[in-house]
C-alpha positions as CSV (number, residue, x, y, z in Angstrom):
1,M,0.0,0.0,0.0
2,S,1.5,3.3,-1.0
3,I,1.6,6.3,1.4
4,Y,0.4,9.6,0.0
5,T,1.4,12.9,1.7
6,M,0.7,16.5,0.9
7,G,2.9,19.5,1.7
8,I,1.4,23.0,1.6
9,D,3.6,26.1,1.6
10,V,1.6,29.2,2.2
11,G,3.9,32.1,1.5
12,S,3.3,35.8,1.6
13,T,2.9,36.0,-2.2
14,A,2.1,32.5,-3.4
15,S,0.6,29.2,-2.3
16,K,2.3,26.0,-3.3
17,C,1.3,22.3,-2.9
18,V,3.1,19.0,-3.5
19,I,1.8,15.4,-3.2
20,L,4.3,12.6,-2.8
21,R,4.0,8.9,-3.1
22,D,6.0,6.9,-0.6
23,G,8.2,10.0,0.1
24,E,10.0,9.6,-3.2
25,E,7.8,10.4,-6.2
26,I,6.0,13.7,-6.9
27,V,2.6,12.8,-8.2
28,G,1.1,16.3,-8.2
29,K,2.0,19.9,-7.7
30,S,0.3,23.3,-7.9
31,L,1.1,26.9,-7.5
32,V,-1.3,29.8,-7.1
33,A,0.2,33.3,-7.3
34,V,-1.5,34.6,-4.1
35,G,-0.6,33.7,-0.5
36,T,-1.8,34.0,3.0
37,G,-5.1,35.7,3.8
38,T,-6.5,34.9,0.3
39,S,-8.2,32.1,-1.5
40,G,-4.8,31.0,-2.7
41,P,-4.1,28.1,-0.2
42,Q,-7.5,26.5,-0.8
43,R,-7.1,26.9,-4.6
44,A,-3.6,25.4,-4.4
45,I,-5.0,22.4,-2.5
46,E,-7.8,21.9,-5.0
47,G,-5.3,22.3,-7.9
48,V,-2.8,19.7,-6.6
49,L,-5.6,17.1,-6.0
50,A,-6.9,17.7,-9.5
51,N,-3.3,17.4,-10.9
52,A,-2.8,14.1,-9.1
53,Q,-6.3,13.0,-9.8
54,M,-6.9,12.3,-6.1
55,K,-9.2,13.3,-3.2
56,K,-8.2,14.8,0.1
57,E,-9.3,11.6,1.8
58,D,-6.6,9.8,-0.1
59,M,-3.9,11.7,1.8
60,D,-2.3,9.9,4.7
61,F,-0.8,13.0,6.2
62,I,-1.0,16.8,5.4
63,L,1.7,19.2,6.6
64,A,1.6,23.0,6.3
65,T,4.5,25.3,6.3
66,G,5.3,28.9,5.3
67,Y,4.4,32.4,6.5
68,G,0.6,31.6,6.6
69,R,0.8,28.0,7.8
70,N,-1.3,28.7,10.9
71,S,-4.3,29.7,8.7
72,L,-4.7,26.1,7.7
73,E,-5.5,24.8,11.2
74,G,-8.1,22.0,10.9
75,L,-7.1,21.4,7.3
76,A,-3.5,20.2,7.9
77,D,-2.5,17.5,10.4
78,M,0.5,19.6,11.5
79,Q,2.4,22.9,10.9
80,M,6.1,23.2,10.7
81,S,8.7,26.0,10.3
82,E,9.6,26.8,6.7
83,L,13.3,26.8,7.6
84,S,13.2,23.1,8.3
85,C,11.1,22.4,5.2
86,H,13.4,24.4,2.9
87,A,16.4,22.5,4.3
88,K,14.6,19.2,3.8
89,G,13.3,20.0,0.2
90,A,16.8,21.3,-0.9
91,T,18.4,18.1,0.4
92,F,16.0,15.9,-1.5
93,L,16.8,17.8,-4.7
94,F,20.5,18.2,-4.1
95,P,21.8,15.6,-1.5
96,E,25.2,17.3,-1.2
97,V,23.7,20.8,-0.3
98,R,25.5,22.7,2.5
99,T,24.0,26.2,2.0
100,V,20.5,27.2,0.9
101,I,19.7,30.8,-0.2
102,D,15.9,31.2,-0.2
103,I,14.6,34.5,-1.6
104,G,10.8,34.6,-1.1
105,G,8.1,37.2,-1.6
106,Q,8.9,39.1,1.7
107,D,12.0,37.6,3.2
108,V,15.5,36.3,2.6
109,K,16.7,33.2,4.4
110,V,20.2,31.7,4.3
111,I,20.4,28.2,5.8
112,E,23.4,26.2,6.7
113,I,22.9,22.5,6.3
114,E,24.8,19.6,7.8
115,N,23.9,15.9,7.1
116,G,20.6,17.0,5.5
117,M,19.5,19.0,8.6
118,M,19.4,22.7,9.3
119,K,22.4,23.6,11.5
120,N,22.2,27.4,11.5
121,F,20.3,30.2,9.6
122,V,20.0,34.0,9.3
123,M,17.0,35.8,8.0
124,N,16.1,39.3,6.7
125,D,12.4,39.7,7.6
126,K,12.3,43.3,8.7
127,C,12.5,44.9,5.3
128,A,11.3,44.0,1.8
129,A,14.6,45.0,0.2
130,G,16.2,42.2,-1.7
131,T,13.0,40.1,-1.8
132,G,10.5,39.2,-4.5
133,R,8.3,42.1,-3.4
134,F,11.2,44.5,-3.9
135,L,11.7,43.2,-7.5
136,D,7.9,43.5,-8.2
137,V,8.0,47.2,-7.1
138,M,11.1,47.9,-9.3
139,A,9.5,46.2,-12.3
140,R,6.3,48.2,-11.8
141,V,8.3,51.5,-11.8
142,L,10.2,50.4,-14.9
143,E,7.0,49.3,-16.6
144,V,8.3,45.8,-17.3
145,N,7.1,42.3,-16.4
146,T,8.9,40.8,-13.4
147,R,9.5,37.7,-15.4
148,D,11.5,39.6,-18.0
149,L,14.0,41.2,-15.6
150,G,16.7,38.6,-16.1
151,D,16.7,38.9,-19.9
152,L,16.5,42.7,-19.8
153,G,19.4,42.9,-17.4
154,D,21.5,40.7,-19.8
155,R,21.3,43.5,-22.3
156,S,23.0,46.0,-20.0
157,T,26.1,47.7,-21.5
158,R,27.2,49.9,-18.6
159,E,27.3,49.7,-14.9
160,V,24.7,51.8,-13.0
161,G,24.8,51.8,-9.2
162,I,21.6,51.5,-7.3
163,S,22.9,52.1,-3.8
164,S,19.7,52.2,-1.7
165,T,18.8,49.0,0.1
166,C,15.4,50.4,1.2
167,T,12.6,49.8,-1.2
168,V,11.2,53.3,-1.0
169,F,14.6,55.0,-1.5
170,A,15.5,52.6,-4.3
171,E,12.2,53.4,-6.0
172,S,13.1,57.1,-6.1
173,E,16.6,56.3,-7.2
174,V,15.2,54.3,-10.2
175,I,12.8,57.2,-11.0
176,S,15.8,59.6,-11.0
177,Q,17.8,57.3,-13.3
178,L,14.8,57.1,-15.7
179,A,14.5,60.9,-15.7
180,M,18.1,61.2,-16.6
181,G,17.5,59.0,-19.6
182,T,19.4,56.0,-18.3
183,D,18.7,52.8,-20.2
184,K,16.3,50.5,-18.4
185,C,18.5,47.4,-19.0
186,D,21.4,49.2,-17.2
187,I,19.1,50.1,-14.3
188,I,17.8,46.5,-14.0
189,D,21.4,45.1,-13.9
190,G,22.1,47.6,-11.1
191,I,19.1,46.4,-9.2
192,H,20.2,42.8,-9.6
193,R,23.7,43.7,-8.2
194,S,22.1,45.6,-5.4
195,V,19.9,42.7,-4.3
196,A,22.9,40.3,-4.6
197,A,25.0,42.6,-2.4
198,R,22.3,42.5,0.3
199,V,22.0,38.7,0.2
200,V,25.8,38.2,0.2
201,G,25.9,40.3,3.4
202,L,23.5,37.8,5.0
203,C,25.4,34.8,3.6
204,H,28.6,36.0,5.3
205,R,26.9,36.0,8.6
206,V,26.2,32.2,8.3
207,G,29.3,31.3,6.3
208,V,29.0,29.9,2.8
209,R,29.9,26.3,2.1
210,D,29.6,24.4,-1.2
211,M,27.3,23.1,-2.5
212,V,25.1,26.3,-2.6
213,V,21.5,25.9,-3.7
214,M,19.1,28.8,-4.4
215,T,15.3,28.3,-3.8
216,G,12.2,30.5,-3.9
217,G,10.6,32.4,-6.8
218,V,13.5,34.8,-7.2
219,A,15.8,31.9,-8.2
220,Q,14.0,31.9,-11.5
221,N,15.6,35.3,-12.2
222,H,18.9,34.4,-13.8
223,G,20.1,38.0,-13.4
224,I,20.0,37.7,-9.6
225,V,21.6,34.2,-9.7
226,K,24.5,35.5,-12.0
227,A,25.1,38.6,-9.7
228,L,25.2,36.3,-6.7
229,V,27.6,33.9,-8.3
230,R,29.9,36.8,-9.2
231,Q,29.8,38.4,-5.7
232,L,29.8,35.2,-3.6
233,Q,32.4,33.5,-5.9
234,H,30.5,30.2,-5.5
235,E,28.6,28.2,-8.1
236,I,24.9,28.3,-7.4
237,H,22.6,25.4,-8.2
238,T,18.8,25.8,-8.9
239,S,16.1,23.4,-9.8
240,P,12.9,23.7,-12.0
241,L,11.2,22.9,-8.7
242,T,12.7,25.9,-6.9
243,Q,9.3,27.5,-6.0
244,Y,8.0,24.2,-4.7
245,N,10.9,23.5,-2.4
246,G,9.1,24.4,0.9
247,A,6.0,22.4,-0.1
248,L,8.3,19.5,-1.1
249,G,10.0,19.6,2.3
250,A,6.7,19.7,4.0
251,A,5.5,16.6,2.1
252,L,8.7,14.8,3.0
253,F,8.2,15.5,6.7
254,A,4.6,14.4,6.3
255,Y,5.8,11.1,4.9
256,Q,8.1,10.6,8.0
257,K,5.1,11.2,10.2
258,A,2.8,8.9,8.2
259,S,5.2,6.1,8.0
260,K,5.7,6.0,11.7
């Protein structure tokens, strides 16, 4: 008899779900681009069940993680810190991982991993600078799609410094650059370098050890990944499942609970 477990990661800006069979095989996944306090978590659960062609009753254990995990009381069998879940998910995808950089919608986490378990971490959760939300604000000011930032930054031909680490000040800095006629691609490249510098500062507080894995939605922006590689001087690994990493970790912990 197979064991089916569901991991739900309710973030600040997106809700993700993963269903695992026997703690090994992903049989369903879903992502809804709204997070805690919205219909997102419920829609993500409905989406993953439809994707796996299963019913909620087929689940042996459901575990919730993320910023809004407590909103799923009564729906999930258990809640767990996203730090542990990100460490677990990253280890499943990259067994040799030692450092996880997770840039989410509203926070940045750097996690040190030893033998597949979280050993230490540092988190920037007081300010949106360097997060997905920061990049959304910058994209809006520049009138471009957040998804296109990586490709646009690649076209940069000269270095433009964006020195403010505060979202509000960085926004006015970008507006000033646009008023001076600075090319958008150069501004975007400057934003990527500014985000990377902020993340690197956090990394040095934990200490960076190979292998380095980047998770979270921002890992899909190759401009940020490239800037981080340059400034950290470490290779950075990403997975197509980068956004599902927390939900995957939650489903793996759910499997441990169910198999006991």
